[in-house]
C-alpha positions as CSV (number, residue, x, y, z in Angstrom):
1,X,29.4,156.5,-139.5
2,X,30.3,153.9,-142.2
3,X,31.6,150.3,-142.0
4,X,32.4,148.0,-144.9
5,X,31.9,144.3,-144.3
6,X,34.7,141.9,-145.1
7,X,34.3,139.8,-148.2
8,X,34.3,136.7,-146.0
9,X,31.2,138.1,-144.1
10,X,29.0,138.0,-147.2
11,X,26.1,140.4,-147.7
12,X,23.9,141.8,-144.9
13,X,20.5,140.2,-144.6
14,X,18.7,142.0,-141.8
15,X,19.5,144.3,-138.8
16,X,17.9,145.0,-135.4
17,X,18.5,148.2,-133.6
18,X,18.6,148.3,-129.8
19,X,16.0,150.6,-128.2
20,X,18.7,152.7,-126.8
21,X,20.0,153.5,-130.3
22,X,23.6,152.9,-129.3
23,X,24.1,149.6,-131.1
24,X,22.6,147.2,-133.6
25,X,23.0,143.6,-134.7
26,X,23.5,142.6,-138.4
27,X,23.1,139.1,-139.9
28,X,25.0,138.2,-143.1
29,X,24.7,135.6,-145.8
30,X,27.8,133.8,-144.8
31,X,26.5,133.1,-141.4
32,X,26.7,134.6,-137.9
33,X,25.8,137.9,-136.5
34,X,27.9,140.9,-135.6
35,X,27.3,143.6,-133.0
36,X,27.9,147.2,-134.1
37,X,28.3,149.9,-131.5
38,X,28.2,153.6,-132.0
39,X,30.6,155.9,-130.2
40,X,32.0,159.4,-130.5
41,X,30.4,162.8,-131.0
42,X,27.3,163.4,-133.1
43,X,29.3,165.2,-135.7
44,X,31.9,162.4,-135.8
45,X,30.2,159.1,-135.1
46,X,32.2,155.9,-135.5
47,X,31.3,152.2,-135.5
48,X,33.1,149.4,-133.7
49,X,32.3,145.7,-134.3
50,X,32.1,142.8,-131.8
51,X,31.5,139.2,-132.2
52,X,28.4,137.6,-130.6
53,X,29.7,134.2,-129.4
54,X,26.2,132.5,-129.2
55,X,25.6,133.5,-132.8
56,X,29.1,133.3,-134.2
57,X,28.4,130.2,-136.4
58,X,24.6,130.4,-136.4
59,X,24.2,130.6,-140.1
60,X,22.0,133.2,-142.0
61,X,19.4,134.7,-139.7
62,X,16.1,135.8,-141.4
63,X,14.7,137.6,-138.4
64,X,16.4,139.7,-135.7
65,X,14.5,141.6,-133.0
66,X,15.1,143.4,-129.7
67,X,12.4,143.5,-127.0
68,X,10.8,146.9,-126.3
69,X,12.6,147.2,-123.0
70,X,15.9,146.1,-124.6
71,X,16.4,143.2,-122.2
72,X,15.9,140.4,-124.8
73,X,17.3,139.7,-128.2
74,X,15.8,137.1,-130.6
75,X,17.2,135.6,-133.8
76,X,15.3,133.3,-136.2
77,X,17.3,131.4,-138.7
78,X,16.7,130.4,-142.3
79,X,17.2,126.9,-140.8
80,X,14.2,127.4,-138.5
81,X,16.3,127.6,-135.3
82,X,15.2,130.1,-132.6
83,X,17.5,131.7,-130.2
84,X,16.4,134.2,-127.5
85,X,19.3,135.8,-125.5
86,X,19.3,138.0,-122.4
87,X,20.8,141.4,-123.3
88,X,23.5,142.4,-122.8
89,X,24.8,139.3,-120.9
90,X,24.1,137.1,-123.9
91,X,22.8,134.4,-121.6
92,X,20.9,131.8,-123.7
93,X,17.2,131.7,-122.7
94,X,16.0,129.7,-125.7
95,X,17.8,127.6,-128.2
96,X,15.1,125.7,-130.1
97,X,16.5,123.8,-133.1
98,X,13.1,123.0,-134.7
99,X,11.1,126.1,-133.9
100,X,10.0,126.5,-137.5
101,X,10.6,125.1,-140.9
102,X,12.2,128.4,-141.7
103,X,11.6,131.8,-140.1
104,X,9.5,134.5,-141.9
105,X,8.8,137.2,-139.2
106,X,8.8,137.8,-135.5
107,X,7.9,140.5,-132.9
108,X,8.0,141.1,-129.2
109,X,5.0,142.2,-127.2
110,X,5.0,145.7,-125.6
111,X,5.7,144.2,-122.1
112,X,8.4,142.0,-123.6
113,X,6.7,139.0,-122.1
114,X,5.9,137.3,-125.4
115,X,7.5,136.6,-128.8
116,X,5.4,135.9,-131.8
117,X,7.0,134.1,-134.8
118,X,5.9,133.0,-138.2
119,X,7.2,130.3,-140.6
120,X,7.4,130.0,-144.3
121,X,5.0,127.0,-144.0
122,X,2.3,129.3,-142.8
123,X,2.3,128.5,-139.1
124,X,2.7,131.0,-136.2
125,X,3.9,130.3,-132.6
126,X,3.9,132.2,-129.4
127,X,6.8,132.0,-126.9
128,X,7.3,133.2,-123.3
129,X,10.5,135.1,-123.3
130,X,11.3,134.7,-119.6
131,X,11.8,130.9,-119.8
132,X,11.5,130.1,-123.4
133,X,8.5,128.0,-123.1
134,X,6.5,127.6,-126.4
135,X,3.1,128.8,-125.2
136,X,1.0,127.8,-128.2
137,X,0.6,127.6,-132.0
138,X,-2.0,130.0,-133.4
139,X,-5.1,128.3,-134.8
140,X,-5.6,128.5,-138.6
141,X,-7.6,126.8,-141.3
142,X,-6.0,124.3,-143.6
143,X,-6.1,126.9,-146.5
144,X,-4.6,129.7,-144.4
145,X,-0.9,130.8,-144.2
146,X,0.0,133.3,-141.5
147,X,2.8,135.4,-142.9
148,X,3.5,138.6,-140.9
149,X,3.0,139.5,-137.2
150,X,3.1,142.6,-135.1
151,X,1.9,143.3,-131.5
152,X,-0.1,146.5,-130.8
153,X,1.9,149.0,-128.8
154,X,-0.4,151.6,-127.5
155,X,-0.8,149.9,-124.1
156,X,-4.6,150.0,-124.0
157,X,-5.8,146.7,-125.5
158,X,-3.2,144.0,-126.3
159,X,-3.7,142.7,-129.9
160,X,-1.6,140.7,-132.3
161,X,-2.0,141.7,-135.9
162,X,-1.2,139.0,-138.6
163,X,-1.4,139.0,-142.4
164,X,-3.0,135.8,-143.6
165,X,-3.1,134.3,-147.1
166,X,-6.3,132.4,-147.8
167,X,-5.8,130.7,-151.1
168,X,-5.6,133.7,-153.5
169,X,-7.0,136.1,-151.0
170,X,-5.0,138.2,-148.5
171,X,-6.7,139.2,-145.2
172,X,-5.6,140.9,-142.0
173,X,-6.5,139.0,-138.8
174,X,-6.5,140.3,-135.2
175,X,-5.9,138.2,-132.1
176,X,-6.6,139.0,-128.5
177,X,-3.4,138.1,-126.7
178,X,-5.3,137.5,-123.4
179,X,-6.9,134.4,-124.9
180,X,-5.0,134.1,-128.2
181,X,-8.4,133.8,-129.9
182,X,-8.9,135.5,-133.3
183,X,-11.2,138.5,-132.9
184,X,-11.8,138.8,-136.6
185,X,-10.4,139.5,-140.0
186,X,-10.9,141.7,-142.9
187,X,-9.8,141.9,-146.5
188,X,-8.4,145.4,-146.9
189,X,-6.0,145.6,-149.9
190,X,-6.9,142.2,-151.3
191,X,-3.2,141.8,-152.1
192,X,-0.3,140.2,-150.1
193,X,2.0,142.3,-148.0
194,X,5.5,141.4,-147.0
195,X,6.8,143.9,-144.4
196,X,5.0,145.2,-141.3
197,X,5.9,147.9,-138.7
198,X,4.2,149.5,-135.7
199,X,4.4,153.2,-134.8
200,X,5.9,154.2,-131.5
201,X,2.6,155.2,-130.1
202,X,0.9,152.1,-131.4
203,X,-1.7,154.1,-133.5
204,X,-0.4,153.0,-136.9
205,X,0.4,149.6,-138.4
206,X,2.5,149.7,-141.6
207,X,2.9,147.0,-144.2
208,X,5.0,147.2,-147.4
209,X,7.3,145.4,-149.8
210,X,10.5,143.5,-148.8
211,X,13.4,142.2,-150.7
212,X,14.3,138.5,-151.0
213,X,17.2,137.0,-149.2
214,X,19.3,137.1,-152.4
215,X,18.6,140.8,-153.1
216,X,20.0,142.6,-150.1
217,X,22.6,145.0,-151.5
218,X,20.6,148.2,-151.7
219,X,20.7,151.9,-152.2
220,X,18.6,153.7,-149.5
221,X,16.2,156.5,-150.2
222,X,14.1,157.9,-147.4
223,X,10.7,159.3,-148.1
224,X,8.5,161.2,-145.5
225,X,4.8,160.9,-146.2
226,X,2.0,162.7,-144.4
227,X,-0.8,160.3,-143.4
228,X,-3.8,162.2,-144.8
229,X,-7.4,161.2,-145.3
230,X,-9.0,160.1,-148.5
231,X,-12.7,159.8,-148.1
232,X,-13.1,158.1,-151.4
233,X,-11.1,155.2,-150.3
234,X,-13.1,154.4,-147.1
235,X,-14.5,150.9,-146.8
236,X,-16.9,149.0,-144.6
237,X,-16.1,147.0,-141.5
238,X,-17.3,143.4,-142.1
239,X,-16.1,140.5,-139.9
240,X,-14.3,142.7,-137.3
241,X,-15.1,142.6,-133.6
242,X,-15.9,145.8,-131.6
243,X,-12.9,145.1,-129.4
244,X,-10.9,147.1,-131.9
245,X,-12.7,150.3,-131.0
246,X,-9.9,151.1,-128.6
247,X,-7.1,151.0,-131.2
248,X,-5.9,153.8,-133.5
249,X,-4.9,153.4,-137.2
250,X,-3.1,150.9,-139.3
251,X,-1.2,151.1,-142.6
252,X,-0.9,148.4,-145.2
253,X,1.2,148.1,-148.4
254,X,1.1,145.5,-151.1
255,X,3.8,143.8,-153.1
256,X,3.1,145.9,-156.1
257,X,3.8,149.2,-154.4
258,X,0.4,150.1,-152.9
259,X,0.4,151.6,-149.4
260,X,-2.7,152.4,-147.4
261,X,-3.5,153.7,-143.9
262,X,-6.2,151.9,-142.0
263,X,-8.1,153.4,-139.0
264,X,-8.2,150.3,-136.9
265,X,-10.9,151.6,-134.6
266,X,-13.3,151.3,-137.6
267,X,-11.2,149.1,-139.8
268,X,-11.6,151.7,-142.6
269,X,-9.0,152.8,-145.1
270,X,-8.4,156.5,-144.7
271,X,-5.4,156.9,-147.0
272,X,-4.3,154.9,-150.1
273,X,-1.4,155.4,-152.4
274,X,-1.5,153.1,-155.4
275,X,1.7,151.9,-157.0
276,X,3.7,154.4,-154.9
277,X,6.9,152.4,-155.4
278,X,6.2,150.3,-158.4
279,X,9.3,148.4,-159.6
280,X,11.2,149.2,-156.4
281,X,11.9,146.7,-153.6
282,X,11.2,148.1,-150.2
283,X,13.3,146.5,-147.5
284,X,11.9,148.3,-144.5
285,X,9.2,150.8,-143.5
286,X,9.5,152.6,-140.1
287,X,7.5,155.3,-138.4
288,X,9.0,158.6,-137.3
289,X,8.3,160.0,-133.8
290,X,6.6,162.9,-135.5
291,X,2.9,162.3,-135.6
292,X,1.5,161.6,-139.1
293,X,4.7,160.7,-140.7
294,X,6.1,157.4,-141.8
295,X,9.6,156.6,-143.1
296,X,10.1,154.4,-146.1
297,X,13.4,152.6,-146.9
298,X,13.5,151.9,-150.6
299,X,16.0,149.5,-152.0
300,X,17.4,148.8,-155.4
301,X,20.7,148.5,-157.2
302,X,23.9,146.8,-156.0
303,X,25.1,148.7,-152.9
304,X,23.8,148.6,-149.3
């Protein structure tokens, strides 16, 4: 299926796909969000578009996300405004004008109870999605900026993973969501990451390169990579709590094209591809249902 946006819509910024796979929401540079619904047979799929009244004149949205159960939809604007809607009724649960200075990242917890969001100023907040109450702001030192956030999704031990910039050092921090206390942190790549994704089984955490808001017309190339093991790239486990023993693996990518897979149970790098996509902006990286594979969306050029 193919759909061309009107010139008045501007360029696409980000999309969020509903867990059912039947629809997705797209934000554009000229403001507002549109709902795209898939219909027809597998061999002849078509797209229909609908307006979303609560987001019609919302302005450019930096972050869009559906909850795991598909009952909530969240949008975080470039202007720092947070909206959480009930889906598909579009009832407004949260409309917080000053949620952040400007949104950077967001993610729903596995049980859809919480929403984590980060700001361009380095702060991170936790929201209750049922009533929109801002639960707390994650603690950080004065020299720390929390950038990306993803909840664990394997259902055994609830964690929140965050990438944190400490001056010129990049670390990965882990928070226990039962207390929201930081369990520990570790410097893995030593380089900043800018996109994060969690596998469906929660065993892998992927970080890689994203495009800027002005560079969103892209050509898509999909690459399947087997998550192998490279013993020579294994590292130690300083400053990480034993609570992580129940988790699986994590994967990290830097802004210069490095991608590594981290076994979270030991916080050891088991796979590291250096400069895998050097010179190519990566807008998204998602995992396939097939174990041991991750799917990379590479972006460049002038067409989306």
